[in-house]
Steps between C-alpha positions, in 0.01 A plus 500: 500500500343804670156587362330814638123450480416825680270723299419870505286611789204596279499164326507312827229717650264443207565127508372478863243779479338429166225719355242222528569447869553123455806483720333709766202259510735203515701640790190610697338166441815325631488714815132426543569129476799513739286683759225244447743216580571681822126512578434861398223546241520842340173658387461611136496865618814445696674322214405782266644761740851348496761709323744332266845658476801421287849605608805463285783442747816582300734448796383145555421447130153377552139589437294520809120468495309614806142466616409786734200451730279797574394344829690284749470130474530279804518124501477418871563125454852566380554833682541678164434871472527670163493873514543779250 
C-alpha cells in the first residue's frame, strides 16, 4: 500500500513556522542546548539575534528548519566553527 503523506507547500510551511512562533522557539532552544552541551553558552542577546528559517525541499521531500547565526560561533575545545 503506497500512501503519499506529502502536503501542499503552504500547509507544510505554516506547520513549521506557526503564527505564535512556538516551533521557532522550540528549535532555537534545542540549538542553544546543543551548543551548551559543547561548552558554548549563548547570551540572551545572541540567542534573540538568531534567525529561524523554514525551507520546503520538494526534491528531497522534507521540511528543513535552519538556525542562522548573525555572528560566528567558535567552540575551540572541539575545533567547531559555525559561520553565516
